[in-house]
C-alpha positions in Angstrom: 1.4 69.8 111.4 2.5 71.6 108.2 0.7 69.3 105.8 2.1 68.9 102.3 0.2 70.7 99.6 -2.0 68.7 97.3 -2.2 71.7 94.9 0.2 73.0 92.3 3.7 73.9 93.5 4.1 77.4 94.8 6.0 80.0 92.8 9.0 79.4 95.2 9.3 75.8 94.0 11.7 74.7 91.2 9.9 75.1 87.9 10.5 71.4 87.1 11.6 68.5 89.2 13.9 67.1 86.6 16.5 64.3 87.4 19.4 66.8 87.5 18.2 68.9 90.5 20.5 69.0 93.5 18.3 66.8 95.7 19.8 65.5 99.0 17.4 63.0 100.4 19.6 61.2 102.9 21.3 62.8 105.9 21.4 62.7 109.7 21.2 65.2 112.6 21.9 65.1 116.3 18.4 63.4 116.7 20.2 60.2 115.6 23.9 60.0 114.9 24.8 63.2 113.1 26.7 66.1 114.7 24.6 69.0 113.5 21.1 70.0 114.8 18.3 69.9 112.2 18.3 73.7 112.0 22.1 73.8 111.3 21.7 71.0 108.8 18.9 72.9 106.9 21.1 76.0 106.8 24.1 74.1 105.5 22.0 72.3 102.9 20.6 75.7 101.6 24.1 77.2 101.6 25.4 74.3 99.6 22.8 74.7 96.9 20.4 71.9 97.8 17.1 72.3 95.9 15.1 69.5 97.7 16.0 68.2 101.1 15.1 65.4 103.5 16.3 64.7 107.0 16.5 60.9 107.4 17.5 60.1 111.0 18.0 56.5 111.9 14.8 54.9 113.2 13.5 58.2 114.4 11.1 61.0 113.3 11.6 63.2 116.3 13.5 65.9 114.3 11.0 66.2 111.5 9.0 69.2 112.8 12.2 71.1 113.5 13.7 70.2 110.0 10.4 71.2 108.3 10.3 74.6 110.1 14.0 75.3 109.4 13.6 74.3 105.7 10.6 76.6 105.4 12.5 79.5 107.0 15.4 78.9 104.6 13.2 78.7 101.5 14.1 75.1 101.0 11.6 72.5 99.6 11.4 69.6 102.1 10.3 65.9 102.2 9.9 64.1 105.5 12.3 61.2 105.9 13.7 58.4 108.1 16.2 55.6 107.6 14.9 52.3 109.0 17.2 49.5 110.1 16.2 46.1 108.7 17.7 42.6 109.1 17.8 40.7 105.7 19.8 37.6 104.9 21.8 38.0 108.1 22.9 41.6 107.4 21.6 45.0 108.4 20.0 46.8 105.4 18.7 50.3 105.5 15.4 51.4 104.0 14.8 55.2 103.6 11.2 56.4 103.8 10.3 59.7 102.1 7.2 61.8 102.0 5.3 60.1 104.7 3.1 61.5 107.5 5.6 61.7 110.4 2.7 61.7 112.9 1.2 58.4 111.7 0.9 56.2 114.8 2.0 53.0 112.9 5.4 54.4 111.8 5.9 56.2 115.2 5.3 53.0 117.1 7.2 50.8 114.7 10.3 53.0 115.0 10.0 53.1 118.8 10.0 49.3 118.9 13.0 49.2 116.5 14.9 51.6 118.7 14.1 49.6 121.8 17.0 47.2 121.6 19.8 49.8 121.2 20.3 50.5 124.8 20.9 46.9 125.8 23.1 46.3 122.8 25.2 49.4 123.6 25.9 48.0 127.1 27.0 44.7 125.6 29.3 46.6 123.2 30.8 48.4 126.2 31.3 45.1 128.1 33.1 43.7 125.0 35.4 46.7 124.8 36.1 46.5 128.6 37.3 43.0 128.1 40.1 44.3 125.8 41.2 47.0 128.2 38.8 49.9 127.2 36.6 50.7 130.2 33.8 53.3 130.4 32.9 53.1 126.7 29.1 53.2 127.3 29.4 56.4 129.4 31.8 57.8 126.9 29.6 57.1 123.9 26.6 58.4 125.7 28.2 61.9 125.7 28.0 61.9 121.9 24.4 60.6 121.6 22.0 63.5 121.4 19.2 60.9 121.8 20.1 58.1 124.3 17.5 55.8 122.6 19.6 55.9 119.5 23.1 55.3 120.9 25.0 53.5 118.1 28.3 52.3 116.9 29.0 55.8 115.6 28.8 57.2 119.1 31.2 54.5 120.3 33.5 55.3 117.4 33.6 59.0 118.4 34.5 58.1 122.0 37.3 55.8 120.9 38.8 58.6 118.8 38.4 61.2 121.6 40.0 58.8 124.1 43.0 58.2 121.8 42.3 54.5 121.1 42.1 55.3 117.4 43.1 58.2 115.2 39.9 58.4 113.2 36.5 56.7 112.8 37.5 54.4 109.9 40.3 53.0 112.1 37.7 52.3 114.8 35.7 50.2 112.4 38.8 48.3 111.2 39.8 47.4 114.8 36.5 47.3 116.7 32.7 47.2 116.4 32.5 45.1 113.2 31.8 41.4 113.1 34.6 39.3 114.6 36.1 42.4 116.4 35.9 43.5 120.0 32.8 45.4 120.8 30.7 44.0 118.0 27.2 43.0 119.0 24.5 42.0 116.4 21.0 43.3 116.8 17.7 42.1 115.3 16.2 45.0 113.5 12.8 45.4 111.9 11.6 42.9 109.2 11.7 44.2 105.6 8.0 43.9 105.1 7.2 45.8 108.4 9.5 48.7 107.5 8.2 49.1 104.0 4.6 48.7 105.3 5.0 51.5 107.9 6.3 53.9 105.2 3.6 53.0 102.6 0.8 53.0 105.2 1.9 56.5 106.3 1.6 57.7 102.7 5.3 57.6 101.8 7.7 56.0 99.4 10.2 53.3 100.4 13.8 53.3 99.0 16.6 50.8 99.4 19.5 52.9 100.8 23.1 52.7 99.4 22.7 49.1 98.0 26.4 49.0 97.1 27.4 48.8 100.7 25.9 45.5 101.7 28.2 43.1 99.8 25.3 40.8 98.8 25.8 38.1 96.2 23.8 38.7 93.0 21.3 36.1 94.2 20.9 37.8 97.6 20.6 41.2 96.0 17.9 39.9 93.6 16.0 38.4 96.6 16.2 41.7 98.5 14.9 43.7 95.6 12.1 41.4 94.6 10.9 41.0 98.2 11.2 44.8 98.7 9.0 45.4 95.6 6.5 42.7 96.7 6.0 44.6 100.0 5.3 47.9 98.1 8.9 49.3 97.9 9.4 51.6 94.9 12.8 53.2 95.0 16.6 52.7 95.2 19.5 55.0 95.9 21.7 55.4 92.9 23.8 58.4 93.7 25.0 58.4 97.3 28.1 59.3 99.3 29.4 55.7 99.6 28.8 54.7 96.0 31.7 54.5 93.5 31.3 55.5 89.9 30.9 51.8 89.1 28.2 51.4 91.7 26.3 54.3 90.2 26.4 52.7 86.8 25.3 49.3 88.3 22.4 50.7 90.2 21.3 52.9 87.3 20.9 49.6 85.4 19.2 48.0 88.4 16.7 50.8 88.7 15.9 50.4 85.0 15.7 46.6 85.1 13.3 46.6 88.0 11.4 49.8 87.1 12.4 51.4 90.4 12.4 55.1 91.0 15.9 56.5 91.6 17.0 58.5 94.7 20.0 60.6 95.5 21.5 61.6 98.9 24.9 62.3 100.6 24.3 60.2 103.7 25.9 63.2 105.5 26.6 62.8 109.3 29.3 65.3 110.2 31.6 67.9 108.6 34.6 66.1 110.1 33.6 62.5 109.3 31.5 62.2 106.2 32.9 61.4 102.8 30.5 63.9 101.1 29.1 67.1 102.5 25.4 67.7 102.3 24.5 69.0 98.9 28.0 68.3 97.5 27.5 65.1 95.6 29.3 65.5 92.2 27.0 63.2 90.2 23.4 63.7 89.2 20.9 61.0 88.3 20.9 59.8 84.7 18.3 61.3 82.5 17.2 57.8 81.8 15.9 57.4 85.3 12.7 58.3 87.0 13.5 60.3 90.1 11.6 59.6 93.4 10.8 63.3 93.7 8.7 63.1 90.5 6.3 60.7 92.4 6.4 62.7 95.6 5.7 66.3 94.3 2.4 66.3 96.1 4.2 65.3 99.4 6.8 68.1 99.3 6.5 70.9 101.9 7.0 73.9 99.6 8.3 77.2 101.2 5.9 80.1 101.0 
């Protein structure tokens, strides 16, 4: 394993890890539901000016060694990452882990257990689509899943576009695969405390991903944040591909109110599908915020 340095940063590292660096600490490869391999994603991040990168595949650390090696070859500082699916208040919430030991047996086993229900869920989704006249969806989605253990709604969406049922992925989610629509099947993910615990126990830092997406009431959001902190969570995404300008202002204030570290990431999946390309977020963190990378400097894999 290429262990993170516990010494001073190498001369190749940015001279200061200030809040305005172009950090992209949320994106996905073919190891989960992205369309680019870790190596291609590292090259794209470097070409797009990323100064600190993390690959955060869904419920999976299988791409970490490849991403680390590719980042090193590209001269790109790297943090290990994963995006863990959690059920909270009846909704799916995502927790990003950064800077952890990706070989730690607790997080490896925890993620394996979290992935375990995806296959059965996918077959139920396929059955639901068959009932409305769309046969073969499981087999069709499987063609797009680089990792069959991580077959997801995104893979079904790509199949429905390819087969001409919908013109694009947003239309799929308007017509199918969301609550109350054909093909939607809920899944019980990890508990919040378990997910945060796996990250922290493996030496990492836990971050609430894209909080503006969940549609929580103020009371529900307060409950999420306070429970997250109680379990050892320390960060929140402020600048991310799905956040509006108003969201960024709101979660800047939230980070300050709860003394949370702020993170930044595109949530990039595909050049054709994602709202924002890796490294192309047009907003930086406010100078009032404490960035997550300031607390993780000792966990960064610096290039030689």
